[in-house]
Residue, then its C-alpha position, 0 to 999 in steps of 0.5 A: m484463566i486462558d491467555k489470549p494471544s496479543l495482537w502483536s503475536m498474530l503478526h509475522p515475526d519478521l514484519t518491520a515497523r516501517l513495513l507496518i507503516v506502509i501497510i497502514f498507509l495502504l489500508l487507509i487509502a483503501v478505506g477512503y476508496a470504500f467511502g467512494i464506493y458508498d458515495g457512488l452508490v448513494h448518488n447512482d454513479t455506477t462508474a464512480a463506484l466501480n472506479s473506487f472499487a478497482a482502486l480499493l482492490l489495488y491498495a487493499i490486496p497488496a496491503f494484506g499480502l505485505l502483512k503476510l510477507k508474501r513476495w508477490a505483494r512486494l513485487v505488485e506494490l513496487v510496480l504500482s508505486i513506480v507507476f504512481v510516481i510516473i503518473g505523479f510526474i505527469v500530473m505535476f508537469g501537466y496539471s497540478m504541481t501540488m497533486g503531483i507532489i502529493t502522489i510522488v512523495p508517498h509512493g516514492l518513499i514506499a518504492m524506496y523502502l521496498l527496494s531497501d535491504d531491510c525490506r528484502r531481508a524481511f521477505g527472505l530475499l537476503a540472508k538475515r543478520d546475525 
């Protein structure tokens, strides 16, 4: 009988649980935008479909890069998270407190984790602990 590799063995060995949570969050948002593409196409709203497609790429590409522990993906997601935190503050003080908080909290947590020593160690930016 041939042993099949488990799903966990296919993941990078330095991938942390918290980084995996970030990746799952990003992929869930990307799936939501995939439904937005479908909705835009069904309603013949090309602009909405293209906006959803661009947003899907902004979430999915860094998520797959993070899954493979690519340094560029960490940098891209860190920049995007900081930009979304800034946008969240603009929304919070200019339009809707609730929407601002909903934007700031997850992206702020992602940025904080991507800046942590634990994450930098996983990406090989710090020496590993013995």
